[in-house]
C-alpha positions, 0 to 999 in steps of 0.5 A: 833075807836078800831077794836079789842075792847079789844079782844087779838089775838096772833100769835104763829107761823104757823097757831096757834092763841090764842084768848083771850076775854074780859070776860076771855074766851081763845080759841086756834086755830090749836095748833101746839106747840111742833114741830112747828119750828116757835113757840115762844121760852119761850112763855107760854100759859095762865093758862086756855085754855077753847076751842081748835078750829080746822080747819082740821086734818093735823098734823101741825094744830092738833099735840098738841090737846090732850096734851093741852086738857088734861092739861087744860080740854079744849073742842075741837070744830072741824068738826064732824069726827075729833071731833069724832076721838078725843073723841075716843082718850080719849078727854073728851069734844068734839063738832062736827060741820059742814059747816054753823053750829054755836056753841054759846060759852060764849062771842063768836059764832063759825061758821064753813065755807068752805075751799078748802083743804084736811083733814086727820091724819096719823096713823099706816102708813095709812091716815085716812079721817077726814071729810072736811077742814073748816074755822072758823068765830068767832063773838065776843060779843061786839067785832070784827068778826074774820075769820081764813081761815084754809088751803085753796086756794082762792075761789069765795064763800069767797064773801058769808063769807063776805056777811053773817059774814062780818069779820073784821080781816082775818087770811089768809094762804099765804105760797103757795105750800099747800095753797094759796100764796100771789097772791091768798090771795090778791084776797081773800082780795078783796072777804072778804073786811077785815079791818085787815089781819093776815098772817099765814102759811108761812115760817115754812117749806122750801116750804112755801115761800110767805111773808106778804111783798109780800101780802102787795104789792098786796093789795090796802091798804098795811097798812091792812097787819099786820107785826107781829112775832110769839108770838106778839099780833095783834095791833089795826088799 
């Protein structure tokens, strides 16, 4: 039985993920393109990006928010403070949500959940607070439930995410240093009980040393860890 049910999930290096729904709606999570060392060379985004979803404000998750939103007329969905920031920068369509809040979009419900991380933007030599960092649960109509954890360490309340939303596909940071590494991610897998894991946020910069292979060695079912490269689409189990 198909897990993804036609939903296309493409990893674009670091934490950037393109989600394409069967109804033609395209969502881009945490756009880091121009200066992303792991962005797949030559990869072209689809002709339309309907929504940009942001987990938090750090540059390696938001650097291309304004260029993409300007080019495609995308709506930016983010924590309220971060959405307000982009509205002040001229992004025409923004929606701010907060933990536990759900935004109903065509073919998908987007829910913001907790993460354990910081969230700020560097501007004019200062670090500007942009609300808290979060994760995103995408409940696709007649499709899978996807969870992008953003930048986080493991935390016990991931069990609540499982209980409330039952994500089937979990996109988990594994690089370490700024987020959880494979050891912590393996515990997150235990809490979340997903059917498929897309490792993200590893190998982009020297401190991010965790690998999908290390994670696969630490989970009960190594086959649930997807070994895909930047620009490759997640395959059904």
